[in-house]
Backbone as CSV, one residue per row, in Angstrom:
resi,resn,N_x,N_y,N_z,CA_x,CA_y,CA_z,C_x,C_y,C_z
1,MET,23.766,-3.736,10.001,23.033,-3.957,8.764,21.823,-4.836,9.088
2,PRO,20.650,-4.260,9.161,19.459,-5.044,9.470,19.042,-5.962,8.319
3,GLU,18.899,-7.218,8.657,18.379,-8.193,7.692,16.875,-8.021,7.620
4,ILE,16.353,-7.832,6.403,14.911,-7.628,6.276,14.210,-8.819,5.638
5,SER,14.974,-9.713,5.001,14.379,-10.917,4.423,15.486,-11.931,4.138
6,ARG,15.079,-13.192,4.056,16.007,-14.281,3.743,15.225,-15.364,3.010
7,PHE,15.759,-15.802,1.867,15.113,-16.870,1.110,16.142,-17.567,0.227
8,PHE,16.031,-18.869,0.120,16.913,-19.688,-0.723,18.392,-19.374,-0.497
9,GLY,18.767,-19.064,0.743,20.151,-18.758,1.077,20.573,-17.331,0.779
10,ILE,19.656,-16.520,0.256,19.938,-15.120,-0.077,19.511,-14.250,1.108
11,ILE,20.375,-13.360,1.517,20.070,-12.448,2.622,19.897,-11.041,2.052
12,ILE,18.765,-10.413,2.393,18.458,-9.061,1.944,18.579,-8.125,3.150
13,ALA,19.271,-7.008,2.961,19.477,-6.063,4.060,19.437,-4.631,3.536
14,ILE,19.127,-3.730,4.467,19.212,-2.294,4.208,19.998,-1.703,5.366
15,TYR,21.002,-0.882,5.058,21.836,-0.262,6.085,21.142,0.953,6.685
16,TYR,21.415,1.191,7.966,20.943,2.414,8.603,21.644,3.608,7.993
17,ASP,20.893,4.695,7.806,21.441,5.976,7.366,22.354,5.836,6.142
18,ASP,21.938,5.042,5.155,22.717,4.803,3.938,22.542,5.959,2.955
19,HIS,23.395,6.013,1.960,23.393,7.076,0.951,22.288,6.844,-0.089
20,ASN,21.915,7.899,-0.785,20.971,7.798,-1.898,21.687,7.274,-3.125
21,PRO,21.012,6.717,-4.107,19.569,6.508,-4.195,19.125,5.369,-3.278
22,PRO,17.821,5.340,-2.953,17.308,4.242,-2.129,17.660,2.895,-2.763
23,HIS,18.267,2.022,-1.962,18.704,0.728,-2.481,18.736,-0.296,-1.353
24,PHE,18.916,-1.547,-1.745,19.068,-2.623,-0.772,20.262,-3.466,-1.179
25,HIS,20.692,-4.296,-0.254,21.848,-5.158,-0.460,21.392,-6.614,-0.417
26,ALA,21.972,-7.431,-1.264,21.695,-8.873,-1.259,23.033,-9.606,-1.173
27,ARG,23.063,-10.667,-0.357,24.256,-11.500,-0.231,23.872,-12.950,-0.485
28,TYR,24.735,-13.626,-1.178,24.552,-15.062,-1.388,25.948,-15.685,-1.385
29,GLY,26.219,-16.480,-0.362,27.569,-17.016,-0.221,28.533,-15.846,-0.050
30,GLY,29.590,-15.817,-0.838,30.547,-14.729,-0.776,30.249,-13.602,-1.746
31,GLN,29.119,-13.691,-2.438,28.764,-12.687,-3.446,27.865,-11.619,-2.829
32,LYS,28.035,-10.382,-3.299,27.240,-9.249,-2.786,26.829,-8.362,-3.943
33,ILE,25.662,-7.732,-3.772,25.160,-6.814,-4.793,24.308,-5.742,-4.131
34,SER,24.309,-4.540,-4.700,23.427,-3.445,-4.274,22.500,-3.131,-5.436
35,ILE,21.205,-2.966,-5.142,20.207,-2.743,-6.187,19.328,-1.546,-5.817
36,GLU,19.182,-0.627,-6.762,18.299,0.527,-6.566,16.854,0.038,-6.504
37,ILE,16.103,0.559,-5.560,14.736,0.079,-5.343,13.804,0.464,-6.488
38,GLN,13.810,1.711,-6.905,12.844,2.161,-7.914,13.056,1.528,-9.279
39,THR,14.299,1.463,-9.729,14.577,0.986,-11.086,15.034,-0.464,-11.142
40,LEU,15.422,-1.013,-9.988,16.012,-2.351,-9.867,17.321,-2.458,-10.661
41,LYS,17.975,-1.332,-10.826,19.278,-1.265,-11.484,20.368,-1.708,-10.508
42,ILE,21.335,-2.474,-10.995,22.463,-2.897,-10.180,23.381,-1.695,-9.976
43,LEU,23.649,-1.366,-8.720,24.520,-0.242,-8.404,25.958,-0.679,-8.193
44,ASP,26.132,-1.871,-7.614,27.474,-2.328,-7.279,27.452,-3.833,-7.033
45,GLY,28.546,-4.494,-7.361,28.699,-5.905,-7.062,28.085,-6.810,-8.102
46,GLU,28.112,-8.104,-7.792,27.493,-9.090,-8.681,27.203,-10.367,-7.911
47,ILE,26.187,-11.058,-8.344,25.862,-12.393,-7.841,25.487,-13.241,-9.046
48,SER,25.361,-14.521,-8.829,25.059,-15.426,-9.937,23.743,-15.034,-10.608
49,PRO,23.614,-15.297,-11.906,22.380,-14.945,-12.621,21.126,-15.553,-11.985
50,ARG,21.209,-16.790,-11.517,20.045,-17.427,-10.887,19.642,-16.678,-9.615
51,SER,20.622,-16.351,-8.783,20.341,-15.609,-7.551,19.810,-14.216,-7.866
52,LEU,20.403,-13.557,-8.848,19.934,-12.226,-9.241,18.484,-12.286,-9.692
53,GLY,18.128,-13.293,-10.461,16.744,-13.448,-10.909,15.783,-13.577,-9.740
54,LEU,16.169,-14.337,-8.718,15.320,-14.502,-7.531,15.198,-13.191,-6.769
55,VAL,16.302,-12.474,-6.641,16.285,-11.188,-5.929,15.377,-10.191,-6.651
56,ILE,15.500,-10.112,-7.963,14.672,-9.176,-8.738,13.200,-9.576,-8.653
57,GLU,12.917,-10.858,-8.758,11.527,-11.332,-8.635,10.948,-10.913,-7.290
58,TRP,11.709,-11.096,-6.226,11.270,-10.724,-4.887,11.075,-9.206,-4.788
59,ALA,12.027,-8.434,-5.313,11.969,-6.977,-5.212,10.771,-6.396,-5.951
60,VAL,10.433,-6.969,-7.102,9.255,-6.511,-7.849,8.001,-6.668,-6.986
61,LEU,7.911,-7.771,-6.266,6.743,-8.031,-5.426,6.677,-7.112,-4.207
62,HIS,7.822,-6.608,-3.766,7.876,-5.883,-2.492,8.452,-4.477,-2.604
63,LYS,8.347,-3.863,-3.757,8.945,-2.538,-3.988,8.413,-1.494,-2.998
64,LYS,7.116,-1.476,-2.767,6.525,-0.498,-1.843,7.066,-0.702,-0.425
65,GLU,7.102,-1.952,0.021,7.618,-2.247,1.354,9.108,-1.901,1.467
66,LEU,9.861,-2.141,0.400,11.275,-1.793,0.407,11.468,-0.298,0.612
67,MET,10.649,0.513,-0.037,10.742,1.965,0.148,10.382,2.362,1.581
68,GLU,9.397,1.698,2.160,9.023,1.980,3.547,10.170,1.633,4.499
69,VAL,10.788,0.484,4.280,11.918,0.064,5.113,13.095,1.015,4.907
70,TRP,13.333,1.438,3.663,14.408,2.394,3.381,14.227,3.660,4.215
71,GLU,13.008,4.201,4.234,12.734,5.424,4.987,12.962,5.226,6.486
72,LEU,12.543,4.081,7.009,12.775,3.800,8.427,14.270,3.758,8.729
73,ALA,15.000,2.981,7.938,16.441,2.821,8.180,17.181,4.153,8.002
74,LYS,16.768,4.930,7.017,17.395,6.232,6.769,17.258,7.135,7.993
75,ASN,16.168,6.969,8.724,15.909,7.760,9.927,16.318,7.026,11.203
76,ASN,17.191,6.015,11.042,17.715,5.224,12.169,16.630,4.577,13.014
77,GLN,15.528,4.195,12.366,14.462,3.474,13.043,14.529,2.008,12.630
78,PRO,14.161,1.103,13.517,14.260,-0.323,13.175,13.323,-0.691,12.023
79,PRO,13.852,-1.365,11.025,13.010,-1.786,9.894,12.191,-3.023,10.252
80,PHE,11.169,-3.274,9.464,10.373,-4.483,9.651,10.827,-5.533,8.642
81,LYS,10.472,-6.769,8.921,10.805,-7.882,8.015,9.830,-7.897,6.843
82,ILE,10.329,-8.297,5.681,9.515,-8.436,4.485,9.445,-9.921,4.159
83,GLU,8.261,-10.356,3.784,8.036,-11.777,3.495,9.019,-12.290,2.442
84,PRO,9.572,-13.467,2.677,10.521,-14.033,1.715,9.825,-14.546,0.463
85,LEU,10.622,-14.785,-0.559,10.133,-15.408,-1.786,9.891,-16.869,-1.490
86,LYS,8.786,-17.394,-1.973,8.461,-18.809,-1.716,8.390,-19.577,-2.999
């Protein structure tokens, strides 16, 4: 699972050759969540509301890059890092 960003203790990753729809994973402590890239809809899991807000804020800023990384990972190519939320 390639880590593509990390901020405020939140780890963002996209799995190689993952299933559709295009999505990313976020972890914070023992909490995990999967979020669809285009709609930012929660697909699975849960994290604290504060952490979710930070993840969504970050994803809105980097939606295009997330889709690019998704395509790379889907084709088993190494993804690039995306700038963290500051």
